C-alpha positions as CSV (number, residue, x, y, z in Angstrom):
1,M,28.6,2.6,42.4
2,E,30.7,-0.3,41.0
3,M,31.0,-0.9,37.3
4,A,29.1,-4.2,37.6
5,N,26.2,-2.3,39.2
6,W,26.1,0.3,36.4
7,K,26.0,-2.5,33.9
8,V,23.0,-4.1,35.6
9,V,21.2,-0.7,35.8
10,L,21.9,0.1,32.2
11,C,20.8,-3.4,31.0
12,T,17.6,-3.1,33.1
13,A,16.8,0.3,31.7
14,L,17.4,-0.8,28.2
15,G,15.3,-3.9,28.7
16,C,12.4,-1.8,30.1
17,A,12.6,0.7,27.3
18,G,12.6,-2.1,24.7
19,S,9.7,-3.8,26.4
20,L,7.6,-0.6,26.4
21,I,8.4,0.1,22.7
22,A,7.5,-3.5,21.7
23,R,4.3,-3.2,23.6
24,A,3.4,0.1,21.9
25,F,3.7,-1.8,18.5
26,G,1.4,-4.6,19.7
27,G,4.1,-7.0,20.9
28,W,7.4,-8.4,19.6
29,D,5.8,-11.1,17.5
30,A,6.8,-12.9,14.3
31,G,5.1,-10.3,12.1
32,L,7.0,-7.3,13.6
33,M,10.3,-9.2,13.7
34,T,9.8,-10.2,10.0
35,L,9.0,-6.6,9.0
36,I,12.1,-5.2,10.8
37,A,14.3,-7.9,9.3
38,F,13.0,-7.1,5.8
39,M,13.5,-3.4,6.5
40,A,17.1,-4.0,7.6
41,V,17.9,-6.2,4.5
42,D,16.3,-3.7,2.2
43,Y,18.3,-0.8,3.7
44,I,21.6,-2.8,3.6
45,T,21.0,-4.0,0.0
46,G,20.1,-0.4,-1.0
47,M,23.4,0.8,0.5
48,L,25.2,-1.9,-1.4
49,V,23.5,-1.0,-4.7
50,A,24.7,2.6,-4.2
51,G,28.0,2.1,-2.5
52,V,29.4,-0.9,-4.3
53,F,27.6,-1.2,-7.5
54,R,26.9,2.6,-8.0
55,V,23.6,1.9,-9.9
56,S,21.1,3.4,-7.4
57,D,18.1,5.2,-9.0
58,K,17.8,7.3,-5.8
59,T,20.7,9.6,-6.7
60,A,21.8,11.4,-9.9
61,S,25.3,9.8,-9.7
62,G,24.0,6.3,-8.8
63,G,26.3,6.3,-5.8
64,L,26.0,6.8,-2.1
65,E,24.5,10.1,-0.9
66,S,23.8,10.8,2.8
67,R,20.5,12.6,2.0
68,A,19.1,9.6,0.2
69,G,20.1,7.3,3.1
70,W,18.4,9.6,5.6
71,K,15.3,9.7,3.4
72,G,15.2,5.9,3.4
73,L,15.5,5.8,7.2
74,C,12.8,8.4,7.5
75,R,10.5,6.2,5.3
76,K,11.2,3.2,7.4
77,G,10.5,5.2,10.6
78,M,7.2,6.3,9.1
79,T,6.3,2.7,8.2
80,L,6.8,1.8,11.9
81,C,4.6,4.8,12.9
82,I,1.8,3.5,10.7
83,V,2.2,0.0,12.3
84,L,1.9,1.8,15.7
85,I,-1.3,3.6,14.5
86,A,-2.7,0.4,13.1
87,H,-2.2,-1.3,16.5
88,R,-3.9,1.6,18.3
89,L,-6.8,1.3,15.8
90,D,-7.1,-2.4,16.6
91,I,-7.3,-1.6,20.3
92,A,-10.1,0.9,19.6
93,L,-12.0,-1.6,17.4
94,G,-11.3,-4.6,19.6
95,T,-9.7,-6.5,16.8
96,S,-6.2,-7.7,15.8
97,V,-6.7,-7.5,12.0
98,V,-5.6,-4.0,11.1
99,R,-2.1,-4.2,12.5
100,D,-1.5,-7.6,10.9
101,A,-2.8,-6.4,7.5
102,V,-0.5,-3.4,7.6
103,I,2.5,-5.4,8.6
104,I,1.9,-7.9,5.8
105,A,1.5,-5.1,3.2
106,Y,4.7,-3.5,4.3
107,I,6.6,-6.9,4.3
108,C,5.4,-7.3,0.7
109,N,6.6,-3.8,-0.2
110,E,10.0,-4.5,1.4
111,A,10.3,-7.9,-0.5
112,I,9.7,-6.1,-3.8
113,S,12.4,-3.5,-2.9
114,I,14.8,-6.2,-1.9
115,T,14.1,-8.0,-5.2
116,E,14.7,-4.8,-7.2
117,N,18.0,-4.2,-5.3
118,A,19.1,-7.8,-6.2
119,G,18.3,-7.1,-9.8
120,L,20.3,-3.9,-9.8
121,M,23.2,-5.9,-8.3
122,G,23.0,-8.3,-11.3
123,V,21.3,-11.2,-9.5
124,P,19.0,-12.9,-12.0
125,V,15.4,-12.2,-11.2
126,P,12.9,-14.7,-12.7
127,E,10.9,-13.1,-15.6
128,R,7.5,-13.8,-14.0
129,L,8.6,-12.2,-10.7
130,A,9.9,-9.1,-12.6
131,A,6.7,-8.9,-14.5
132,A,4.6,-9.1,-11.3
133,I,6.7,-6.4,-9.7
134,D,6.3,-4.2,-12.7
135,A,2.5,-4.7,-12.6
136,L,2.3,-3.9,-8.9
137,Q,4.3,-0.7,-9.4
138,G,2.2,0.4,-12.3
139,K,-1.0,0.0,-10.2
140,G,0.7,1.8,-7.3
141,K,1.5,4.9,-9.4
């Protein structure tokens, strides 16, 4: 087979796999795209906090540690598994509410984490926002 044909086969296979994965999560809609974008920004800012600023609360040294990074990726993977489960529950119930609620809750959680990372980097965080995050974390624990 020529190289051009392999490229077509590979792109077709990847497109089909992506389509099946998106369908399993209830479709590639604005909610899922937003959640994945927030997850990526949170992971990147977390790496910056540890790698550049060395003030991470995830490690004893405050710096980068591969185990902490893997734990973060595992948590993000579990978040996506819960979205998948919520979509399946919606199918069983004949609704579209559970998946959307789960996605919104996780987007809020990622936004809080991004804000915390920004604060650790020295970005000024408005006092009211910091107080709201503290209150939410207190209720979660």
